[in-house]
ZAMIKE-73517 format. One record per residue (C-alpha): x, y, z; residue number from 1; residue in three letters. Coordinates in nm, 4 decimals, m for minus. Example, Ala and Ser with C-alpha at 12.3 -4.5 7.8 and 13.67 -1.06 7.14 Angstrom:
// residues 2
<xx->1.2300 yy->m0.4500 zz->0.7800 resi->1 resn->ALA> .
<xx->1.3670 yy->m0.1060 zz->0.7140 resi->2 resn->SER> .
// end
This chain:
// residues 85
<xx->m0.0074 yy->0.0090 zz->m0.0053 resi->1 resn->MET> .
<xx->0.1380 yy->0.3559 zz->m0.1168 resi->2 resn->LYS> .
<xx->0.1165 yy->0.6215 zz->0.1551 resi->3 resn->ALA> .
<xx->0.2853 yy->0.9297 zz->m0.0280 resi->4 resn->GLY> .
<xx->0.3093 yy->1.0112 zz->m0.3975 resi->5 resn->PRO> .
<xx->0.4647 yy->0.8525 zz->m0.6358 resi->6 resn->LEU> .
<xx->0.7420 yy->1.0840 zz->m0.7729 resi->7 resn->LEU> .
<xx->1.0233 yy->1.0410 zz->m1.0760 resi->8 resn->SER> .
<xx->1.3731 yy->0.9259 zz->m0.9858 resi->9 resn->PRO> .
<xx->1.4690 yy->1.3132 zz->m1.0082 resi->10 resn->LYS> .
<xx->1.1885 yy->1.4475 zz->m0.8266 resi->11 resn->THR> .
<xx->1.2504 yy->1.1790 zz->m0.5397 resi->12 resn->TYR> .
<xx->1.6472 yy->1.3053 zz->m0.4597 resi->13 resn->ARG> .
<xx->1.5024 yy->1.6825 zz->m0.5304 resi->14 resn->GLN> .
<xx->1.1835 yy->1.6173 zz->m0.3092 resi->15 resn->PHE> .
<xx->1.3027 yy->1.3306 zz->m0.0615 resi->16 resn->ILE> .
<xx->1.6451 yy->1.4488 zz->m0.0192 resi->17 resn->PHE> .
<xx->1.6098 yy->1.7715 zz->0.1679 resi->18 resn->PRO> .
<xx->1.2908 yy->1.6376 zz->0.3635 resi->19 resn->LEU> .
<xx->1.5136 yy->1.3500 zz->0.4810 resi->20 resn->ARG> .
<xx->1.8172 yy->1.5736 zz->0.5937 resi->21 resn->LYS> .
<xx->1.5118 yy->1.7484 zz->0.8103 resi->22 resn->LYS> .
<xx->1.3371 yy->1.4867 zz->0.9745 resi->23 resn->PHE> .
<xx->1.6367 yy->1.1784 zz->1.0072 resi->24 resn->GLY> .
<xx->1.5400 yy->0.8604 zz->0.9538 resi->25 resn->LYS> .
<xx->1.1837 yy->0.9022 zz->1.1513 resi->26 resn->GLN> .
<xx->1.0474 yy->0.9434 zz->0.7744 resi->27 resn->LEU> .
<xx->1.0550 yy->0.5886 zz->0.6316 resi->28 resn->ARG> .
<xx->1.1655 yy->0.5652 zz->0.2738 resi->29 resn->LEU> .
<xx->1.1043 yy->0.2905 zz->0.0263 resi->30 resn->TRP> .
<xx->1.1999 yy->0.3466 zz->m0.3627 resi->31 resn->GLY> .
<xx->1.4118 yy->0.5261 zz->m0.5357 resi->32 resn->GLY> .
<xx->1.5627 yy->0.3312 zz->m0.8079 resi->33 resn->ILE> .
<xx->1.5330 yy->0.4378 zz->m1.0856 resi->34 resn->ASP> .
<xx->1.4372 yy->0.1644 zz->m1.3466 resi->35 resn->LYS> .
<xx->1.5586 yy->0.2961 zz->m1.6782 resi->36 resn->ARG> .
<xx->1.9499 yy->0.2883 zz->m1.4782 resi->37 resn->GLU> .
<xx->1.8591 yy->m0.1277 zz->m1.4583 resi->38 resn->LEU> .
<xx->1.9058 yy->m0.1460 zz->m1.8560 resi->39 resn->THR> .
<xx->2.2659 yy->0.0343 zz->m1.8962 resi->40 resn->LYS> .
<xx->2.5670 yy->m0.1368 zz->m1.8162 resi->41 resn->ASP> .
<xx->2.7313 yy->m0.2200 zz->m1.4628 resi->42 resn->ARG> .
<xx->2.9327 yy->0.0762 zz->m1.4285 resi->43 resn->ARG> .
<xx->2.5755 yy->0.2824 zz->m1.4415 resi->44 resn->ALA> .
<xx->2.4003 yy->0.0242 zz->m1.2060 resi->45 resn->ILE> .
<xx->2.6826 yy->0.0964 zz->m0.9921 resi->46 resn->ASP> .
<xx->2.6846 yy->0.4485 zz->m0.9746 resi->47 resn->ASP> .
<xx->2.3468 yy->0.5029 zz->m0.8845 resi->48 resn->HIS> .
<xx->2.2697 yy->0.2505 zz->m0.6229 resi->49 resn->LEU> .
<xx->2.6245 yy->0.4567 zz->m0.5113 resi->50 resn->ARG> .
<xx->2.3774 yy->0.7678 zz->m0.5561 resi->51 resn->SER> .
<xx->2.1405 yy->0.6094 zz->m0.2644 resi->52 resn->LEU> .
<xx->2.4491 yy->0.4657 zz->m0.0693 resi->53 resn->ALA> .
<xx->2.3755 yy->0.7775 zz->0.2091 resi->54 resn->PRO> .
<xx->2.0109 yy->0.6873 zz->0.2515 resi->55 resn->LEU> .
<xx->2.0523 yy->0.3390 zz->0.3051 resi->56 resn->VAL> .
<xx->2.3214 yy->0.3709 zz->0.5367 resi->57 resn->GLU> .
<xx->2.1222 yy->0.6055 zz->0.7868 resi->58 resn->GLU> .
<xx->1.8903 yy->0.3219 zz->0.8017 resi->59 resn->GLY> .
<xx->1.4618 yy->0.3504 zz->0.7412 resi->60 resn->GLY> .
<xx->1.5111 yy->0.3210 zz->0.3944 resi->61 resn->PHE> .
<xx->1.4262 yy->0.0846 zz->0.1336 resi->62 resn->ILE> .
<xx->1.5829 yy->0.0852 zz->m0.1854 resi->63 resn->PRO> .
<xx->1.3484 yy->m0.0947 zz->m0.4965 resi->64 resn->THR> .
<xx->1.2217 yy->m0.0379 zz->m0.7674 resi->65 resn->VAL> .
<xx->0.8830 yy->0.1176 zz->m0.8006 resi->66 resn->ASP> .
<xx->0.6098 yy->m0.1331 zz->m0.8887 resi->67 resn->HIS> .
<xx->0.7611 yy->m0.3764 zz->m1.1566 resi->68 resn->LEU> .
<xx->1.1232 yy->m0.4713 zz->m1.3337 resi->69 resn->VAL> .
<xx->1.0490 yy->m0.3481 zz->m1.7226 resi->70 resn->PRO> .
<xx->1.1131 yy->m0.6867 zz->m1.9530 resi->71 resn->PRO> .
<xx->1.3717 yy->m0.4867 zz->m2.0935 resi->72 resn->ASP> .
<xx->1.6182 yy->m0.5055 zz->m1.8358 resi->73 resn->VAL> .
<xx->1.8690 yy->m0.8012 zz->m1.8434 resi->74 resn->PRO> .
<xx->1.8341 yy->m1.0614 zz->m1.6134 resi->75 resn->LEU> .
<xx->2.2236 yy->m1.0387 zz->m1.5131 resi->76 resn->ALA> .
<xx->2.1302 yy->m0.6428 zz->m1.4054 resi->77 resn->ASN> .
<xx->1.8329 yy->m0.7114 zz->m1.1770 resi->78 resn->PHE> .
<xx->2.0915 yy->m0.9761 zz->m1.0450 resi->79 resn->PHE> .
<xx->2.3455 yy->m0.7266 zz->m0.9993 resi->80 resn->ILE> .
<xx->2.0471 yy->m0.4836 zz->m0.8371 resi->81 resn->LEU> .
<xx->2.0092 yy->m0.7511 zz->m0.5738 resi->82 resn->SER> .
<xx->2.3813 yy->m0.7942 zz->m0.5069 resi->83 resn->GLY> .
<xx->2.3626 yy->m1.1603 zz->m0.6059 resi->84 resn->THR> .
<xx->2.6595 yy->m1.1147 zz->m0.8982 resi->85 resn->GLN> .
// end
C-alpha cells in the first residue's frame, strides 16, 4: 500500500533528500531505484546504487524499484541490483 506520492527518480531526489535531512530516519522511505538505469551497464547501475548509499547507511530506507522491473532489463542486471552478481 502506498502512503505517499509517486515520484520520478529525479523528483524523488529533489523532494525526498531535503525532507530526509530535515526529519532524519523518522521519515521512512521505500523506492528510489530508477528502473531506466537497470537497462544500462554495470558501471551505471553501480553508480546509481552508490548515489543512494547515504540513505541506506542512515537506515529507514529500502531501495527498490517502483511497481515492476521492466521486461527490457536483462536478468544479469537485475542480479547486479539484488547484489547476487
